[in-house]
C-alpha angles and dihedrals in degrees: 000000000000113000100175097169100049133075088192106050117198127252112290093231111073091206090058102037098093093048092047091052093048090048092050092047091050092052098040099049110091117231095218134034119262118273126245089256091057094044095050090056095048134076100245121123096259093054092093094050091048092051093048092051094047089048089062090069104021102245145033089244091057093048093050091048101046114145118218100203116106118254107261123241112266140167119264109271108227098158111125096023122119113251093253092048092047093049091048089051092050090048093052092045090050091055093047092050090049090052113096093235098128094222120180123239092260093053090051089053090052092048090051092051091046092050092051093050094050091048093050093049112112093226090060095224091177092062097080135148091243120100112278088239090058091049089049091050090048094053092051090044089055095044092051099038093052089061094045092252098128122075140059099294124105116291094015134110123235110242088232089063090058092049090048095053091053091041090230140124117261111302103191093108090056090046092054091049087054093054093047088053088056094054115096120248085240097054134066111260113258091219142014132215090240100051126098093207120108114265116259127223103190096194112096089212086070096047126091119243091241089058093043090052091052089052093052088049089051089047091053092047089051091047092050090048090051090049092051094047090047091051091047090050094048092047092049095067109095092224114059115192108194120184110240092003101072127228126316119202116202100203127186112211113227141159128240106234103177147317129219136178113249142149130247127234088278094054093254116151113249143158120242114210124194124203138170133029125333096253095041100037121168118210122201127186117205131176121254092251090052092049089058087047091053089051092051091046091051093048091049091048093049091052095050124088116266112277121221114250117240 
């Protein structure tokens, strides 16, 4: 046989072709929708949204295991820091506490953790030529921006308010440099000095619970969208193989208008078959071997007992 339009040719035996297709469909159709990990590595429309969401926390595993409880208040953890690094972290934290920013306990915890990580970094990103007030402002800006708490939307602080409280010039450039320093040399930096996008701290331990809840909400919306698209895709196939429920054939009644022998653009002999109404005609082109197969299939069907519709 010569099936020049199909990458999945039918079973060679006409009498076994239907059963073979049903068996193949039953084994190919997945029982569950694809995961976010599978979607983000695909080319479907939702792949970009999946990648953006995963990038917020660094991995699919982190996204799926996000905790919603606020980080508890805790003392700044200076153990393991050199004396100079610990002193600098304390100086910066003191400036942040003195600023009239009205930060909740969870945000204070995040700032403490961020300060300690920066102070422990071998490249000493906190030891900059900038004024210490500007570095402190940059740390606050990073901690808040990474959890979408800086901007003009509700429950957010304008960046200018932060600069004003520390009486410094805008420190976003310094802040972005701090985030780049936190990125491992093996990882793609989560921000760059030249971007206008908010910096990203991909560790949930540095993200506010309100922001983590928003990520969980986005994840749930994406999962619902994936389930709906999966259901739509499964339902669109004209043959539905449902375990325990049999097989459903979604047929579309039509009329055979005519068939003529013709040739395709490569000069290959074909048979053109016309179906449907005059104004909404469908044309199919099949190879000559397939035309003989169609005749054999029709004769076989007409000689078989009438099958019950489903």
